[in-house]
N, C-alpha and C positions, 0 to 999 in steps of 0.2 A: 269368296271372300268379302267381308263388310267393307263399307267405305269408312275411312279413316275419320274421327271425329275431329273437325278442325278448332273445336273451342280448347282453352287451356286444361290441360290433363288434371291439374292438381291446384288446390287453394293454399298450399303450404307456402309461406314466405317467412324469410328472415330468420333470426335464431333467438333464443329465450333471452329475457332480461334477468338480472339478478333477482329483482322482485318476483318475477314469475316463479323462478327456480325455488325460490324460499317459500312461495306459496304452496306448491305443489309437494315440495319435500316435507313440509309441515303436514299436509294431509296425509301422506303416504305414511310418515312417522306414526301418525294416530292410528292408522289402520294396521300397521304392523305390530304395534304394541298390544292392540286387541287380539289381533291373530295369535301372537306369541303367548297369550295367557293359557290357552290350551291346545297348543298345535300338536303336541305329542298325542293327547287324548284322542284328538279328532282323526290323527293319522292312523291310530290302532282302530278306530271304529271303521274307517274305510267307506264312509257313507257319501251319498251325492252331496256336493258342497253348495246346496240351495242357500243356507243361511250365509255362508261366506261370499256367495255371489251377490247376495242382497246388500251386505256391508259395502262391498266395492261400488255398487249402485248408489246407496245412500251418501257416500262419501264425495261422489261427483267424479271419481277416478274414471269411470268408464266413459264420460264425455270430455274428458280432458283434451283431446285432439280435435274435437268437432268444432266446426265454425261457429264463432260467437253470434254471428248474425241470425243464426237459427236457434240459439239458445245454448250452444256448447260452450265447453271451456276456452276454446281459442288458444290453447297451449301448443308447444312445439314438442317434437320427438325427444329432445334432449330431457325434457321434464318426464315424458312417458317412459323413457328408458331408466331413468333415476328411480322413478316409482317402483318399477319391477325389481330393481336392484334392492330397493329399501326392503319392500316385501319379502323378498327371498331371503333376508337375514333371520326372519322368524318362521315363514312359512312359504317354502319354495314351490308348493303346489300352486297355492293361490296366487303367487307371482307369476307361475306359467300360465294360469288361466287369464290374468290380466294382461300379459304380453301378448298372447296369441289373439286375444280380443282386439287389441290396437291393430295389429296386423292384419287381421281378417276384415275388420271394418273399413281399414284404409283403401280396400278395394272400391269402395264407393268413389273415391277422388282418382283412383288409378285406372278404374276398369269402366265404370258405368258411364253412358253418354251424358253429355252435359246436361241435356234437358231433363235427365231423370235423377241427377245427383240431390238436388233440393228435397225432393219426395223422400228418397232414402234417409238423408240426413235427418230431416225432421220427424220421420218415424223412429228412428233409432233414439233421438234425443228425448222425444216425447215419452218414449216407453222405457228409457234408460237400459236399451237392449245389452245383454252380454251376447257377443258374437262367438260363437264355437264354429268348429270346422270339421269337414270329412273330405280331406285334399291328400291324403297320404300317397305320394307319387310313386312309391315302389309297391304299391298294393293296388294295381289297376284293374280292380274287379267290379267296374262299373259300366253298365251299357246305358246310354241316353239315345232313345230312338225317336225320331221325328216321324209321327204317325198322323194320318187323317184327322185324328181327334185332338192332336197336340203332342207334346214331348211326354215321354215315358221314361221313368228312371228304375233300373233293376240292379241288383248286385249288392256289395256291401264294401265297407271301408273299416280297417281297424285304425286304431291310434287317433281317434277322431277327438281331439281335446276341446273341452268345453261342451261337447254334445249333449251330456247328461243334464245340463242347466241352462245353457244359453238360449235366450228367445230367438235368435237368429242363428241358423247353420248353414255356413258357407260350404259348397260342395263344386267340385271341379269333375268335369267329364266330357269326352269328345263326342260330338253330334254325329249320329249315323242317320244319314239321309237329309232330304229336304234342302231348305234354301242355304243353311249353315252346315251342310254336310262336312266332316272333317274338322270343323273349328271346335277350339277349346273354349267350352262354355263355362260361366261362374254363374251357379244358381244360389238361391237364396230362400230357405224354407222355414216356416215358423215351428217353434217346438210344438210337438203333437201333432204335425201334419200327417193326414191319413196315408197309411202305407210306409211310413218311416219307423222302424223299430229300434229301439235303444236298448242295446244288450249290455246289461250290467256287468262286464266281465273284466274290469280294470282292477286286478289285484297283484300289481307289481311290487317289487323290493322298494321303490321310492317314488316320489311324485304322486302319492296314492290318492289325493284329493284334487286331481287336474281334471277329472271327469273325462279322462281319454279313453272312452269306451268303443267298442264296435258298433257300427250302425249298419242295419240291413234296410234294404229298399225293395218293396214288394210291388212293382208296377205302380210307382208313384207318380200321380198327375202333377205335371209342372206347368203352371199357367204362363202366359207371356210376361205378366209384370213380376214373376218370380226369377226371371233371367235378369242377373245384374248387368251382364254384358259379355263379351267375346274377347277372347286373346288376340292382340295385334303384334307387331313387331317393334313397337315404339320402345326406346329404351327407359322412358320413364315409368311404363306400365310395369317392368320388371323389378321396380325397386321394392316389391314385397319381400323378395329374396335376401336382399341385404339387411332389410328390417328384422326380419325374424332371426336371422343370424346374429344380429346386435343385440336383440332381446336375450339371446342364449349368452352372449358375453357378459351382459350385466346380471343375468340369472345367476350365472357361475360365481361371479364375482361378489354377488350378494351372500350367497352359500358361504363361502370362504369366510366373509367378514363376520357372518352368524356364528360359524364354528369357533372362530378366535375368539369372539365375545364371551360365548359360553365357556370355552376353556379356560379362559383367563379368570373367570369367577371360580370355576372348580379349583384351578391352581393356587388362587390365593386362599382358598379355604382350606387347603391341605395342611394338617398339622406335621410338625415334625420335619425330617427330611431323610433320604436314603442313610443307612448306617454308615457307609463308606464317606458321606459327604462331610465337608467341614462346615457347611451352612446349618443354619438353626432350622430352616424350613424350606420346603420345596421351591419356593418362589424365589429363594436367595441363591438357590444352586446354579453355579455357572453353566452347566450342561443344560438346564431348563432354560435360563435365560438366552443362551446361545440360539436354542431351538426356536423360541419365540422371535429373537431378532431375525433369525432368518426368514420365518414364515410371514412375519408382519412385513418385512421389507418387500418381499415377493408380491404380497397382496397390494401394497401401496404402490408398485411399479404398475401392476395390472389396472388398478384404479386410475392411475394417471393416462394410461393409454385409453382406457374406456371412456373417460371425460373428453379427451381430445376427439375421439372417434364419433361419439355421440352428437358433438356440436358440428362435425364434417358432415354427417348424415344431414343435418337439418340445412346446411349450405347447399349441398349438392340437390336435395329434392326440391328446394326453393327454385332452382332454375327451371323446373317442369319441362316443358315441351323443347327447351333449348339444351337439356342435357343430351350427351353423346354416348354411344357405345363405349368409347374410350373413358369417359367421366364415370360411368357405371362401372366398368372392369376396375378402375383405381379404387374407387370406393370398396369395392367387393375384397381386393386384395387386403386393404387397411383393416377390414372387418375379419377377415381371415385370420390376420396376425393376431387379433383380440381373441378370436376363438381357440386358437392353439394355446396362448399363454394362460387364458382364464381357465378353460377346462383342465389342463394339466395341473395348473396351480392348485385349483379347487379341489380336485380329487386328491392331491398330495396332502394338502392343509387339512381336510377334513379326516384323514387318515392319521396323520402324524401327531395331530393334537393329544391322542390318546397316550403318546409318550411322556407328556407332560402331565396329564392328569391321572394317569395310574389305572391300575385294574378295578378299582371301585367306581370309576367313571363309566365302566362297560354294564353296569347295572340298569336294568329295563327302565326302571324308574327315573333314571337320569335323562335318558333320551339323546345323549350327545350323538349317538349313532344317526340320528335322523339327518343330520347335514350330509354325512358321507352316503346314506341311501340314496337321499335325493339326487346328489351330483353324479353318483355312479350311474344312476338309472338314465338321468337325462341327457348326461355327456356321450351316451351311446345313440343318440338320436341319428347323427351320421358321423362316420369314422373320422376322428381327428387327424388321422394320418394323412387322408385325402387333402384336408386344409393344409397340412405341412407341405405336401407335395405342390400343391397350388402356389403356395407362397415361394417355395423354392425354385419352382420352374419359371415363375415370373421374375424373379430376382436374376436368374441367370440368363434365360432367354427371352423375357419379355411375353412369354407365352400366357394367355388367359383362357380361363375355362368356358365352355358354351353356357349360355344362359339356361338355367333350368330352376326348379324349385329348391335346389340345394346349392347352387353356385351362382 
């Protein structure tokens, strides 16, 4: 095993100020507005989102979390999570792309040796890299072999979000042979690297522009300076999993908010009312108002929890090397709670708004279905029932799940 790096594992510190939150909220809202103008049309084209990735780069959102001393935005995770939520209201695919970018790139701070971090940060900031990934842990079809000529990568990974457009592709594989035999390696390859085949096969029900393709590796040569680092048992290094699960919670919340916003416009535009109703218009019907009262209240409760947990994440990761396994477990349970209520609420909201908007809202040109298709697709990433078990077991017995890329 490698010797643990004694330098601080992460640069993250403190929590976001109101000014910071307002600044990045405004940026994200501007991007969301532009994405919302043709989100349905782009979803149907199902093309690789190069233009959308460029929009994220030009807005500055991709460098939000990067250290200011190297030219980055110097922002906090709370600002990043809120940006994901805001984009998800109009285009959940690109919100996913951004959220995964944040988590993938965070491995510079959490995994890379201290002496290498500045190099990685400066390169990603200067190039405004979008970080994709090829790490699906339930698809362990990669072999990374240490040969006399260096590391060689073969195999494939499905569900590789951002791989179709990202300048940097984060890959996980266990090393076979050599000095690091049996260790969990973090590799970063540039777009178009020899032997890396991007298979444009992402044609799913929703999240169609997340560039979540299959990637195949054909005897890929991995240079020493393309190894970001190796896994350790430091609790702080495993903060990528709570981060990605918190991205999910904010993604689902944003989708629910977007569904409600569009449904409200459609409901207010509906003429007349059901013939048995005493109301003049659908928006005045007590059953319609009751439905919205329930859905809006549930989404507001999820938002309150998300806001609280987003800030808790910053407080926790700010402790860096001082965090313990217990701290990490406590944070994971809070995020699991959000995962449970955000996924269940968003799926329900995106489905039931049709009860208020009527059969005319199912027309293809309306596109109200986009919210449901997106959340139904992504909420299957990992079974929410196991998050419910995780929360329930912890509540009853104090049990915690082993650290993994899902827990």
